[in-house]
C-alpha positions in Angstrom: 86.7 58.9 113.7 86.9 55.3 112.6 84.1 54.2 110.2 81.8 51.7 111.8 79.3 49.3 110.3 76.2 48.1 112.2 75.4 44.5 112.7 72.6 44.4 110.1 74.6 46.0 107.3 77.6 43.8 108.3 75.4 40.6 108.1 74.3 41.7 104.6 77.9 42.3 103.5 78.9 38.9 105.0 76.2 37.1 103.0 77.6 38.8 99.9 81.1 37.5 100.6 82.7 40.3 102.5 86.3 40.0 103.6 86.2 39.8 107.4 89.3 40.0 109.7 89.0 38.9 113.3 91.6 40.7 115.4 91.0 38.9 118.7 93.6 36.5 120.1 93.8 33.0 118.7 92.1 31.4 121.7 89.1 33.7 121.4 89.0 33.1 117.7 89.1 29.3 118.2 86.1 29.3 120.5 83.8 31.0 118.1 84.1 33.4 115.2 82.1 34.7 112.2 82.2 32.0 109.5 84.9 32.9 106.9 86.6 35.4 109.1 90.4 35.4 108.8 92.3 35.4 112.1 94.8 38.3 112.5 95.4 39.1 116.1 95.8 42.8 116.6 99.4 42.4 117.8 100.2 40.5 114.6 98.1 42.6 112.1 101.1 44.5 110.7 102.7 41.2 109.7 99.5 40.1 108.0 99.0 43.1 105.8 100.5 41.5 102.7 97.7 38.8 102.9 94.9 41.4 102.7 93.8 42.7 99.3 93.3 46.4 99.0 90.9 46.3 96.2 87.7 45.8 98.3 86.4 46.7 101.8 87.7 44.9 104.9 85.4 44.4 107.8 87.3 44.2 111.1 85.8 42.5 114.1 86.8 41.7 117.6 84.8 40.8 120.7 83.0 44.1 121.3 84.5 46.8 119.1 87.6 48.2 120.9 90.4 46.3 119.2 88.6 46.4 115.8 88.5 50.2 116.0 92.3 50.3 116.6 92.9 47.8 113.8 90.6 49.7 111.4 92.5 52.9 112.1 95.8 51.1 111.4 94.4 49.6 108.1 93.0 52.9 106.9 96.3 54.7 107.7 98.0 52.3 105.2 95.3 52.6 102.5 92.7 50.0 103.2 88.9 50.6 103.0 88.4 49.2 106.5 85.3 49.3 108.7 85.0 48.3 112.3 82.0 46.0 113.1 79.9 47.6 115.8 79.2 45.3 118.8 81.8 42.8 117.5 81.5 39.0 117.7 79.5 39.2 121.0 76.7 41.1 119.2 76.9 38.7 116.2 76.5 35.7 118.5 73.8 37.4 120.6 71.8 37.9 117.4 71.8 34.2 116.9 73.9 34.3 113.7 76.1 31.3 112.7 79.4 30.7 114.3 82.5 28.7 113.3 84.9 27.2 115.7 88.6 26.1 115.4 91.7 27.6 113.9 90.3 27.8 110.3 87.9 30.4 109.0 85.4 27.6 108.5 81.7 27.5 107.8 78.9 27.7 110.3 79.1 25.2 113.1 75.6 24.1 113.9 75.4 20.3 114.3 77.4 17.4 113.1 76.8 16.4 109.5 76.9 12.9 108.1 80.4 13.4 106.9 81.6 14.6 110.4 80.0 11.6 112.1 81.7 8.9 109.9 
């Protein structure tokens, strides 16, 4: 069985600076992701392993939990302390937590700041 972390514990880990890997497709990632999450679509995950440190936990998220469970199993098979995020990005958004958009990990996208409107 793949280790899973619930949304509350994940939110606490996220605030503490957890490494988050989003395994959804790039279009899904672009439209809204957990701030700071690295994009590594499931089909490309094996190619991205060298970018992921093995010295601390990796929290894997997708839309609802299916792809993240697959990715978590793959990561654990090659020595990562990986955990699938229960409920995925959908549950994160439904809980009213911050969301970043675009191709970069980013920071929460709430409203335009003074810098953005210049």
